[in-house]
VMD Tcl script that draws the C-alpha trace (Angstrom):
set ca {
  {25.62 31.87 -54.40}
  {22.67 34.02 -55.14}
  {21.05 36.10 -52.45}
  {17.81 34.07 -52.52}
  {19.71 30.80 -51.92}
  {21.47 32.30 -48.91}
  {18.15 33.61 -47.58}
  {16.62 30.15 -48.02}
  {19.42 28.45 -46.04}
  {19.24 31.07 -43.28}
  {15.49 30.43 -43.03}
  {16.02 26.65 -42.84}
  {18.62 26.98 -40.06}
  {16.41 29.44 -38.19}
  {13.44 27.05 -38.39}
  {15.62 24.15 -37.15}
  {16.90 26.28 -34.27}
  {13.38 27.25 -33.21}
  {12.25 23.61 -33.40}
  {15.22 22.59 -31.21}
  {14.38 25.27 -28.61}
  {10.73 24.19 -28.60}
  {11.74 20.53 -28.13}
  {14.10 21.46 -25.30}
  {11.36 23.48 -23.58}
  {9.03 20.47 -23.74}
  {11.70 18.18 -22.33}
  {12.54 20.53 -19.45}
  {8.84 20.85 -18.65}
  {8.40 17.04 -18.55}
  {5.82 17.27 -21.32}
  {7.48 14.95 -23.84}
  {6.46 11.64 -22.32}
  {2.98 10.55 -21.49}
  {1.56 7.52 -19.79}
  {0.13 5.43 -22.59}
  {-1.04 2.56 -20.41}
  {-3.60 2.43 -17.65}
  {-2.62 3.78 -14.25}
  {-3.59 3.43 -10.60}
  {-3.31 6.18 -8.01}
  {-1.55 6.08 -4.64}
  {-0.64 8.84 -2.20}
  {2.36 9.58 0.01}
  {2.92 12.25 2.68}
  {6.27 14.05 2.97}
  {7.51 16.58 5.54}
  {9.43 18.44 2.82}
  {9.13 17.94 -0.94}
  {11.88 20.40 -1.89}
  {11.41 21.36 -5.54}
  {9.21 18.40 -6.53}
  {6.63 19.43 -9.12}
  {3.57 17.84 -10.72}
  {4.45 15.61 -13.70}
  {7.81 14.77 -12.10}
  {8.88 11.20 -12.82}
  {8.40 8.33 -10.40}
  {11.19 5.78 -10.79}
  {12.07 2.35 -9.53}
  {15.51 0.90 -10.32}
  {16.07 3.91 -12.60}
  {13.04 3.15 -14.78}
  {10.17 5.64 -15.04}
  {7.10 3.80 -13.78}
  {4.76 6.71 -13.20}
  {4.31 10.45 -12.69}
  {3.44 12.81 -9.86}
  {-0.19 13.74 -10.45}
  {-0.67 16.43 -7.83}
  {0.69 18.02 -4.66}
  {-1.40 19.58 -1.89}
  {-0.66 20.78 1.64}
  {-2.39 18.85 4.40}
  {-3.16 21.49 7.04}
  {-4.12 18.81 9.59}
  {-0.74 17.03 9.62}
  {1.33 19.92 8.17}
  {2.73 17.70 5.44}
  {2.73 17.71 1.66}
  {0.38 15.07 0.26}
  {1.62 13.82 -3.10}
  {-0.67 11.94 -5.47}
  {1.17 9.48 -7.70}
  {-0.08 7.72 -10.82}
  {1.67 4.39 -11.40}
  {1.51 2.25 -14.53}
  {-0.70 -0.80 -13.89}
  {1.99 -3.07 -15.36}
  {4.08 -2.44 -12.22}
  {2.68 -3.76 -8.93}
  {4.35 -2.82 -5.65}
  {4.07 -4.26 -2.16}
  {2.17 -2.43 0.60}
  {5.54 -2.08 2.37}
  {6.95 0.06 -0.46}
  {8.97 3.11 0.56}
  {9.03 6.41 -1.34}
  {11.95 8.86 -1.28}
  {12.53 12.16 -3.04}
  {15.81 12.29 -4.94}
  {17.58 14.80 -7.16}
  {18.97 13.75 -10.55}
  {22.56 14.96 -10.37}
  {23.70 17.87 -8.23}
  {21.20 20.44 -9.50}
  {18.89 18.31 -11.66}
  {15.17 17.71 -11.46}
  {13.65 16.04 -8.45}
  {11.82 12.73 -8.70}
  {10.28 10.11 -6.45}
  {12.09 6.80 -6.09}
  {10.14 3.72 -5.02}
  {11.66 0.68 -3.34}
  {9.35 -2.27 -2.88}
  {9.04 -4.16 0.37}
  {8.59 -7.87 1.00}
  {4.89 -7.92 1.83}
  {2.82 -10.25 -0.36}
  {-0.11 -7.81 -0.42}
  {0.10 -5.27 -3.28}
  {-0.74 -1.56 -3.36}
  {-4.20 -0.86 -4.73}
  {-5.64 2.33 -6.19}
  {-6.30 4.78 -3.36}
  {-3.74 3.28 -0.95}
  {-1.19 5.37 0.94}
  {2.56 4.68 0.96}
  {3.44 4.75 4.64}
  {7.25 4.79 4.51}
  {8.53 8.07 3.07}
  {11.77 10.03 3.12}
  {11.65 13.75 2.43}
  {13.85 15.67 0.03}
  {17.35 16.70 1.07}
  {17.42 20.48 0.83}
  {20.88 21.68 -0.17}
  {20.48 25.10 1.45}
  {19.56 23.51 4.78}
  {22.60 21.23 4.68}
  {24.91 24.15 3.90}
  {23.48 26.27 6.72}
  {23.89 23.40 9.21}
  {27.48 22.89 8.07}
  {28.27 26.60 8.47}
  {26.58 26.72 11.89}
  {28.60 23.70 13.07}
  {31.84 25.25 11.79}
  {31.03 28.54 13.51}
  {30.28 26.81 16.82}
  {33.50 24.72 16.51}
  {35.52 27.89 15.96}
  {33.83 29.60 18.91}
  {34.48 26.66 21.26}
  {38.13 26.38 20.20}
  {38.59 30.14 20.80}
  {37.14 29.87 24.34}
  {39.32 26.85 25.14}
  {42.46 28.72 23.99}
  {41.48 31.74 26.11}
  {41.12 29.50 29.18}
  {44.66 28.18 28.79}
}
mol new
graphics top color blue
foreach p $ca { graphics top sphere $p radius 0.5 }
foreach p [lrange $ca 0 end-1] q [lrange $ca 1 end] { graphics top cylinder $p $q radius 0.2 }
display resetview
């Protein structure tokens, strides 16, 4: 092969590699999908949102039905107020519950909605009353280690008493 042909192929592979990295960056940043349809906005308050970010998916039964629009701290109630935009095609009951989940062990966090049995539907501006905060892995590990340390301490004191 001539030198120019090799240079051409190297350039093509380099361009494909850069395009793949750019596409991956968009996917990681949740910028690849957009809501094409009309949306309505609801809010939910959580004690702890973990690593939830704006533009995170909102899912029901594993299907993306909306996106997190914004997150602010409510200094009155000391909670995170999350604004959610839901596709108008999907109507949920006023008794809907919202939970923060993690996709996989270390994946992105998203909000999962489970509808209730109330006949009345959520309207734009409504608040989801039933929420479950994110499970923070570091907090669980520290509680586990604390419990193990206290178990070891209590077993040592019981052996010393015998």
